[in-house]
C-alpha positions as CSV (number, residue, x, y, z in Angstrom):
1,M,-9.3,30.8,-25.7
2,N,-12.0,29.5,-27.9
3,W,-12.7,25.9,-28.9
4,R,-15.1,24.3,-31.4
5,K,-16.5,20.8,-31.5
6,A,-14.6,18.7,-34.0
7,T,-13.6,15.1,-34.9
8,F,-10.1,13.7,-35.0
9,K,-9.4,10.1,-36.2
10,G,-13.1,9.3,-35.8
11,K,-13.4,10.6,-32.2
12,D,-15.2,13.6,-30.8
13,V,-12.8,16.3,-29.7
14,W,-12.6,20.0,-29.1
15,A,-10.3,22.0,-31.4
16,Q,-8.8,25.3,-30.6
17,V,-9.9,28.0,-33.0
18,D,-8.9,31.6,-33.8
19,A,-11.0,34.8,-33.7
20,L,-12.6,33.8,-37.0
21,G,-13.6,30.4,-35.8
22,A,-10.9,28.6,-37.9
23,P,-8.7,25.9,-36.4
24,V,-5.4,27.2,-34.9
25,V,-2.5,25.7,-36.8
26,D,1.1,25.7,-35.6
27,G,3.7,23.7,-37.2
28,G,1.1,21.7,-39.1
29,R,-0.7,20.7,-35.8
30,T,-3.9,21.9,-34.1
31,P,-4.4,21.9,-30.3
32,I,-7.2,19.4,-29.4
33,R,-8.7,18.1,-26.2
34,Y,-11.1,15.3,-25.5
35,S,-12.9,17.0,-22.5
36,D,-14.3,20.4,-21.8
37,K,-13.3,20.1,-18.1
38,A,-10.7,22.3,-16.4
39,G,-7.3,20.7,-16.5
40,A,-8.1,18.4,-19.5
41,K,-5.1,17.2,-21.5
42,V,-4.4,19.3,-24.6
43,Y,-2.8,17.4,-27.5
44,R,-1.4,18.5,-30.8
45,G,-3.2,16.7,-33.6
46,G,-2.2,16.8,-37.3
47,A,-4.2,19.7,-38.7
48,G,-5.2,17.6,-41.8
49,G,-7.0,15.1,-39.5
50,V,-9.0,17.7,-37.6
51,S,-12.5,18.3,-38.9
52,V,-14.3,21.3,-37.2
53,D,-18.1,21.3,-36.9
54,V,-18.8,24.7,-38.4
55,S,-22.5,24.4,-37.4
56,K,-21.6,24.9,-33.8
57,P,-20.3,28.3,-32.5
58,P,-17.0,28.6,-30.8
59,V,-17.1,28.4,-27.0
60,A,-14.7,29.5,-24.2
61,L,-13.4,26.5,-22.2
62,P,-11.5,26.4,-18.9
63,D,-7.7,26.1,-19.2
64,G,-6.3,22.7,-20.1
65,A,-3.0,21.1,-19.4
66,S,-0.5,20.4,-22.1
67,A,0.0,16.7,-22.7
68,D,3.6,17.5,-23.5
69,A,4.3,19.1,-20.2
70,P,6.8,17.2,-18.0
71,R,5.4,15.4,-15.0
72,S,6.2,16.8,-11.6
73,P,8.8,14.7,-9.8
74,A,6.8,15.1,-6.6
75,K,3.9,13.0,-8.0
76,K,4.5,9.3,-7.7
77,K,2.4,6.4,-9.1
78,S,3.2,4.3,-6.1
79,R,0.6,3.9,-3.4
80,G,3.3,2.9,-0.9
81,S,3.8,4.5,2.4
82,G,7.5,4.8,2.4
83,F,7.7,2.4,5.3
84,G,8.3,-0.8,3.3
85,K,6.3,-3.9,3.7
86,A,5.9,-6.1,6.8
87,G,8.5,-8.8,6.8
88,T,10.8,-7.0,4.5
89,R,11.1,-3.5,5.8
90,T,14.4,-2.3,7.2
91,R,15.0,-1.4,10.8
92,A,15.0,2.3,9.8
93,Q,11.6,1.9,8.0
94,A,10.2,0.0,11.0
95,A,11.3,2.8,13.4
96,M,9.7,5.4,11.2
97,A,6.5,3.5,10.8
98,E,6.3,2.9,14.6
99,A,6.9,6.6,15.3
100,A,4.3,7.7,12.8
101,A,1.7,5.3,14.3
102,L,2.5,6.5,17.9
103,E,2.3,10.1,16.8
104,L,-1.1,9.5,15.4
105,I,-2.4,7.6,18.4
106,G,-0.8,10.1,20.8
107,G,-2.6,12.9,19.1
108,L,-6.1,11.4,19.7
109,S,-8.3,13.1,22.3
110,A,-9.0,11.2,25.6
111,S,-12.7,10.9,24.5
112,T,-11.8,9.0,21.4
113,V,-12.7,5.3,21.0
114,V,-9.8,3.5,19.4
115,A,-10.3,0.4,17.3
116,Y,-7.5,-1.8,15.9
117,T,-8.4,-4.2,13.0
118,D,-6.6,-6.9,11.1
119,G,-7.2,-9.7,8.8
120,A,-5.3,-12.9,8.1
121,C,-5.3,-15.6,5.5
122,K,-3.3,-18.7,4.8
123,G,-3.0,-19.2,1.1
124,N,-4.9,-16.1,-0.2
125,P,-7.4,-17.4,-0.9
126,G,-7.4,-19.9,1.9
127,P,-8.5,-20.2,5.6
128,A,-9.1,-16.7,6.6
129,G,-10.1,-14.7,9.8
130,S,-10.6,-11.3,11.2
131,G,-9.6,-9.7,14.5
132,T,-10.3,-6.4,16.3
133,V,-9.6,-4.7,19.6
134,V,-11.8,-1.8,20.6
135,L,-10.7,0.5,23.5
136,F,-13.3,2.8,25.0
137,P,-12.6,6.0,27.0
138,D,-14.6,4.6,30.0
139,G,-12.2,1.8,30.4
140,R,-14.2,-0.9,28.6
141,R,-12.4,-3.1,26.1
142,A,-13.8,-5.5,23.5
143,E,-11.8,-8.1,21.7
144,A,-13.3,-10.2,18.9
145,C,-12.3,-12.6,16.2
146,K,-14.3,-14.2,13.4
147,S,-13.5,-17.3,11.4
148,L,-14.4,-16.8,7.7
149,G,-13.6,-20.2,6.2
150,R,-12.1,-19.9,2.7
151,A,-11.6,-16.3,1.7
152,T,-8.9,-13.7,0.7
153,N,-6.8,-11.5,2.9
154,N,-8.6,-8.4,1.7
155,V,-12.0,-9.9,2.8
156,G,-10.4,-10.7,6.2
157,E,-9.3,-7.0,6.5
158,L,-12.7,-5.6,5.5
159,T,-14.5,-8.0,7.8
160,A,-12.3,-6.9,10.7
161,I,-13.5,-3.4,10.1
162,W,-17.1,-4.6,10.0
163,L,-16.5,-6.5,13.2
164,A,-15.2,-3.4,14.9
165,L,-18.3,-1.4,13.8
166,H,-20.5,-4.2,15.1
167,L,-18.9,-3.9,18.5
168,L,-19.4,-0.1,18.5
169,E,-23.1,-0.7,17.9
170,E,-23.2,-3.3,20.7
171,S,-21.4,-0.9,23.1
172,G,-24.3,1.5,23.2
173,I,-22.2,4.6,22.8
174,D,-23.6,7.7,21.2
175,R,-23.0,7.7,17.4
176,T,-21.5,11.2,17.6
177,T,-18.6,9.8,19.7
178,P,-15.2,10.3,18.1
179,V,-13.8,7.1,16.8
180,A,-10.4,6.3,15.3
181,L,-10.4,3.0,13.4
182,L,-6.8,1.9,12.7
183,T,-6.2,-0.6,9.9
184,D,-2.8,-1.8,8.6
185,S,-4.4,-2.6,5.2
186,Q,-3.6,-0.2,2.3
187,Y,-6.4,-1.9,0.4
188,C,-9.0,-1.0,3.0
189,N,-7.7,2.5,3.3
190,G,-7.8,2.8,-0.5
191,V,-11.4,1.6,-1.0
192,L,-12.9,3.2,2.1
193,V,-11.0,6.5,2.4
194,L,-9.0,7.3,-0.8
195,G,-11.8,6.5,-3.3
196,W,-10.2,3.6,-5.1
197,K,-12.6,1.9,-7.5
198,A,-13.5,-1.5,-6.1
199,K,-13.0,-4.3,-8.7
200,A,-13.8,-7.1,-6.3
201,N,-15.5,-7.5,-2.8
202,K,-18.1,-5.0,-3.8
203,E,-20.8,-6.4,-1.5
204,I,-18.8,-6.3,1.7
205,I,-17.3,-2.9,0.8
206,E,-20.7,-1.4,0.3
207,T,-21.8,-3.0,3.6
208,V,-18.9,-1.5,5.5
209,R,-19.4,1.9,3.8
210,A,-23.0,1.9,4.8
211,K,-22.0,1.3,8.5
212,L,-19.3,3.9,8.4
213,V,-21.6,6.7,7.5
214,L,-23.7,6.0,10.6
215,W,-20.7,7.3,12.7
216,P,-20.2,10.9,11.6
217,N,-17.1,11.4,13.8
218,L,-15.4,8.1,12.9
219,K,-12.2,8.3,10.9
220,V,-10.3,5.4,9.3
221,H,-6.5,5.7,9.6
222,W,-3.8,3.6,8.0
223,I,-0.9,2.5,10.2
224,A,1.9,0.1,9.4
225,G,1.5,-3.4,10.7
226,H,3.9,-5.4,12.8
227,V,6.0,-2.5,14.1
228,G,5.3,-3.1,17.8
229,I,2.0,-1.2,18.2
230,E,0.2,-3.2,20.9
231,G,-3.3,-2.9,19.6
232,N,-2.3,-3.8,16.1
233,E,-0.3,-6.8,17.3
234,L,-3.2,-8.1,19.3
235,A,-5.7,-7.7,16.4
236,D,-3.2,-9.7,14.3
237,T,-3.1,-12.5,17.0
238,L,-6.9,-12.6,17.1
239,A,-7.1,-12.7,13.3
240,N,-4.7,-15.6,13.2
241,A,-6.7,-17.5,15.9
242,A,-9.7,-17.0,13.6
243,V,-7.8,-18.6,10.7
244,G,-7.6,-21.6,12.9
245,G,-11.4,-21.7,13.3
246,V,-11.9,-19.6,16.4
247,T,-14.9,-17.1,16.6
248,D,-15.2,-15.3,19.9
249,V,-16.1,-12.0,21.5
250,R,-14.9,-10.8,24.9
251,W,-15.8,-7.7,26.9
252,S,-14.0,-6.4,29.9
253,N,-14.0,-3.3,32.1
254,G,-10.3,-2.8,31.8
255,D,-9.6,-4.3,35.2
């Protein structure tokens, strides 16, 4: 179908036109859209308010989507996991969350480095800390916690990921090594994996992103927290120790 540049209520739009280049009118309304991109919403504007720019020729645009079309029930606005929230989830939700995490971890190859990260905060903002546990295929193990002073929980979660990446660098492993970084923060998963637009903490987010790209085979995964996953529970313990002012790094050979 053809469209022509037009204005509607003072805004630039595209108006659907017929073979002669005149606006299509159905029931006193003309199909209009605000974007020339595929899938753009197509509205029905009052024909009297649509002013077509006849100096510009009609053009064929990719199909749009009717703004009147019913939304698919499969699409949900919620960013939730379906596992509830730590502290309030039911036993059934906790069991499902644990099973999902164990399935993810169990599916990792034996050559994968596994890092668990967690942040903690008392007050949000308030005294905050970060903790991480990194398990290497050769049996090495690194545990670290970092006291952050006054900060938010999200900063604690992001810093925990930064801390894990720092330990990877210190370990001397090849950067092409597969790494699974497991966070229980929906926020971190959103801004680092799902493309959420960062409204705050932009500096540390960019710092973490810059480090992540240095590890081409590293994947960030979200798992539910406090469902009995040993590495996650230990990262939480370390983060809470950091809230109390502890900053420490420990390496072991898995003995």
